[in-house]
PLY file of the C-alpha trace (Angstrom):
ply
format ascii 1.0
element vertex 237
property float x
property float y
property float z
element edge 236
property int vertex1
property int vertex2
end_header
82.12 56.94 -93.68
81.51 58.36 -90.37
79.27 61.75 -90.96
78.54 60.81 -94.19
74.91 60.23 -95.57
74.23 58.66 -98.62
71.06 58.58 -100.74
69.76 56.06 -102.28
71.79 55.99 -106.26
73.34 59.52 -105.18
76.86 60.21 -103.43
77.90 60.79 -100.22
77.80 64.61 -100.75
75.50 67.05 -103.21
78.15 69.96 -101.99
81.72 70.52 -101.93
83.53 73.25 -100.54
86.95 73.73 -101.51
90.10 75.86 -100.13
92.04 77.25 -102.54
95.12 77.80 -102.09
97.62 74.55 -101.26
94.58 72.45 -102.29
93.48 73.46 -105.69
97.28 75.67 -106.27
100.15 77.02 -105.09
101.25 80.46 -104.53
104.74 81.06 -106.18
106.82 84.52 -106.39
109.71 84.20 -109.03
112.61 86.32 -106.62
114.79 85.70 -109.75
112.67 87.99 -111.74
112.21 90.30 -109.39
115.92 90.61 -108.61
116.39 91.43 -112.46
113.58 93.84 -112.72
114.62 95.82 -109.76
118.25 95.60 -109.61
119.11 98.75 -111.28
117.23 100.53 -108.61
118.89 99.44 -106.02
121.52 101.53 -103.90
125.28 100.04 -104.73
124.09 97.48 -107.17
123.94 94.97 -104.21
120.60 93.62 -104.79
120.41 89.65 -105.38
118.21 86.62 -104.91
120.03 85.61 -101.93
118.98 88.54 -100.03
116.16 88.96 -101.74
114.35 85.76 -101.05
114.42 86.38 -97.17
111.72 90.08 -97.29
110.14 89.10 -100.69
108.57 86.28 -99.27
108.13 87.87 -95.16
106.38 90.46 -97.87
103.58 87.88 -99.85
102.73 86.99 -95.72
102.31 89.87 -94.76
99.20 90.44 -97.55
98.41 86.48 -96.71
98.03 88.20 -92.91
96.44 91.07 -93.84
94.51 91.18 -96.46
91.03 90.95 -94.31
91.38 93.96 -93.40
91.35 95.72 -96.92
87.83 95.09 -97.79
87.68 97.46 -101.12
89.45 97.98 -104.18
91.46 100.93 -103.28
91.85 99.55 -99.69
93.91 96.80 -101.13
95.39 98.80 -103.92
96.92 100.98 -101.13
98.03 98.00 -99.37
99.65 96.32 -102.22
101.41 100.33 -102.39
102.42 99.87 -99.25
103.42 96.55 -98.79
105.63 97.22 -102.27
107.54 100.16 -100.79
108.14 98.20 -97.17
109.79 95.33 -99.01
111.88 97.94 -101.32
113.16 99.42 -98.18
114.36 96.82 -96.81
116.60 96.14 -99.63
117.72 99.42 -100.54
115.21 100.01 -104.02
115.12 103.22 -104.76
111.92 102.85 -107.48
108.75 104.60 -107.68
105.97 102.80 -105.56
104.09 102.32 -109.08
107.08 100.78 -110.70
107.23 98.33 -107.15
103.82 97.87 -106.87
103.68 96.44 -110.69
106.90 94.85 -110.26
105.41 92.65 -107.40
101.80 91.42 -108.60
103.56 90.44 -111.84
106.08 88.28 -110.00
103.12 86.61 -108.35
102.03 82.91 -110.15
98.92 80.99 -109.13
99.96 77.43 -110.65
97.36 74.19 -110.68
97.92 71.16 -108.93
98.11 68.75 -111.92
94.96 66.75 -110.77
92.84 69.99 -110.12
91.24 70.38 -112.97
90.49 67.16 -114.02
89.13 66.32 -111.03
86.73 69.21 -110.34
84.97 68.36 -113.64
84.36 64.93 -112.62
82.76 65.94 -109.55
80.69 68.49 -110.95
79.34 65.46 -113.78
78.84 63.51 -110.66
76.31 66.20 -109.84
78.11 67.81 -107.37
77.86 71.63 -106.68
81.54 73.04 -106.04
81.97 76.39 -103.93
85.38 78.06 -103.14
85.64 78.70 -99.92
88.82 80.51 -98.63
90.80 82.78 -96.81
91.62 85.43 -99.50
91.94 88.60 -100.77
88.87 90.45 -102.52
90.23 89.67 -105.95
89.86 85.93 -105.58
87.20 85.64 -108.50
89.60 87.11 -110.73
92.47 84.83 -109.70
89.86 81.98 -110.51
89.17 83.36 -113.64
92.42 84.07 -115.33
92.75 80.06 -114.39
89.32 80.04 -116.65
88.02 78.20 -113.31
84.92 80.46 -112.68
82.54 78.13 -114.47
83.44 75.54 -112.09
81.92 77.41 -108.77
78.38 77.56 -107.81
79.63 81.02 -105.63
82.98 81.87 -104.34
83.13 82.72 -100.64
86.49 84.87 -99.69
86.80 86.05 -96.30
87.75 89.52 -97.41
84.71 89.46 -99.14
82.77 89.04 -96.06
85.01 89.96 -93.55
85.25 86.81 -91.51
88.38 83.78 -91.96
88.43 80.77 -91.60
88.42 79.00 -89.18
85.85 81.46 -87.61
82.75 79.28 -88.26
80.90 82.16 -89.78
82.70 81.74 -93.24
81.13 78.30 -93.67
77.96 79.47 -92.30
77.90 81.90 -94.55
79.32 79.22 -97.05
75.91 76.76 -95.88
73.52 80.54 -96.66
74.94 80.76 -99.89
74.63 77.53 -100.68
71.24 76.22 -99.02
73.25 73.26 -98.59
72.28 71.41 -95.04
75.57 70.14 -93.10
74.99 66.52 -93.66
75.33 67.04 -97.41
78.12 69.10 -97.62
81.77 68.30 -96.87
84.90 70.74 -96.55
87.85 69.85 -98.41
91.19 72.03 -97.28
95.35 71.21 -96.65
95.20 73.32 -93.52
94.72 71.11 -90.47
93.64 74.17 -88.26
91.99 76.27 -90.89
90.48 73.82 -93.07
89.92 70.61 -90.76
89.30 71.61 -87.17
87.10 74.88 -88.75
84.84 72.84 -90.73
84.34 70.50 -87.83
83.30 72.98 -85.08
80.91 74.11 -87.35
79.49 70.48 -87.87
80.71 69.58 -91.51
82.38 66.77 -92.26
86.26 67.97 -93.81
88.76 66.09 -95.96
91.79 66.86 -95.31
94.44 67.13 -98.15
98.33 66.21 -96.79
100.72 66.68 -100.15
103.43 67.25 -97.46
102.70 63.75 -95.77
102.27 65.38 -92.18
99.94 62.65 -91.28
96.12 62.46 -90.10
94.22 65.03 -88.85
91.90 63.31 -85.82
88.97 65.90 -87.01
89.60 65.06 -90.36
86.74 62.47 -91.53
89.40 60.66 -94.45
92.78 62.17 -95.71
94.15 62.28 -98.82
97.58 63.06 -100.00
96.36 64.86 -103.65
92.95 65.48 -105.00
92.71 62.28 -107.05
91.18 60.03 -104.18
88.30 62.20 -103.89
85.46 61.82 -106.61
85.66 57.70 -105.36
85.03 59.83 -101.46
82.56 61.65 -102.61
80.78 58.65 -104.52
81.11 56.63 -101.42
0 1
1 2
2 3
3 4
4 5
5 6
6 7
7 8
8 9
9 10
10 11
11 12
12 13
13 14
14 15
15 16
16 17
17 18
18 19
19 20
20 21
21 22
22 23
23 24
24 25
25 26
26 27
27 28
28 29
29 30
30 31
31 32
32 33
33 34
34 35
35 36
36 37
37 38
38 39
39 40
40 41
41 42
42 43
43 44
44 45
45 46
46 47
47 48
48 49
49 50
50 51
51 52
52 53
53 54
54 55
55 56
56 57
57 58
58 59
59 60
60 61
61 62
62 63
63 64
64 65
65 66
66 67
67 68
68 69
69 70
70 71
71 72
72 73
73 74
74 75
75 76
76 77
77 78
78 79
79 80
80 81
81 82
82 83
83 84
84 85
85 86
86 87
87 88
88 89
89 90
90 91
91 92
92 93
93 94
94 95
95 96
96 97
97 98
98 99
99 100
100 101
101 102
102 103
103 104
104 105
105 106
106 107
107 108
108 109
109 110
110 111
111 112
112 113
113 114
114 115
115 116
116 117
117 118
118 119
119 120
120 121
121 122
122 123
123 124
124 125
125 126
126 127
127 128
128 129
129 130
130 131
131 132
132 133
133 134
134 135
135 136
136 137
137 138
138 139
139 140
140 141
141 142
142 143
143 144
144 145
145 146
146 147
147 148
148 149
149 150
150 151
151 152
152 153
153 154
154 155
155 156
156 157
157 158
158 159
159 160
160 161
161 162
162 163
163 164
164 165
165 166
166 167
167 168
168 169
169 170
170 171
171 172
172 173
173 174
174 175
175 176
176 177
177 178
178 179
179 180
180 181
181 182
182 183
183 184
184 185
185 186
186 187
187 188
188 189
189 190
190 191
191 192
192 193
193 194
194 195
195 196
196 197
197 198
198 199
199 200
200 201
201 202
202 203
203 204
204 205
205 206
206 207
207 208
208 209
209 210
210 211
211 212
212 213
213 214
214 215
215 216
216 217
217 218
218 219
219 220
220 221
221 222
222 223
223 224
224 225
225 226
226 227
227 228
228 229
229 230
230 231
231 232
232 233
233 234
234 235
235 236
């Protein structure tokens, strides 16, 4: 395999950097539940799933795009309140901001792909060290703890914690520093052709594209897989 360097009796890689959202899990928002919770606060009682869907997902996208700017729990909490209030205003909802924030946070869910836990367990059994390397807010470790996943990882490298987002090479350099792994023994695994694949390749790392949507191979990818199932074999070589 291009870029991989096998050791006698070993694997192609010692260290695996894993993206989280879209690679290990998917993020969902229960719009129906949001509407049911906040319908009593809607002006004229006209809050519907159809009306709420666009603004709710825009709110989630706003969080993804702006979370790196909020690097303390206090700052992130303030942003979440403002974001929830902005969405409610767009929908004509009049409720205390504490209610808006609680509903918005409760209706978000993080859903593991069916193979994620088994693959991580197999990789660890092979002697690989795993690191979560993800564009995420400062609470990524809490999400992984809630999923009982934190034990799979040697460390968690979240963009909002270190102040650098993929595809900037700075987040990869920080992950390499934390892991102590040489680039030729490390592979990045993710679902985004720009942030995960091109970003890692630009830092001199091999990169595996997880193409769940069947969009086609990315030229910079060392390999492309439809899901995580083939990753242990690829790492084993």
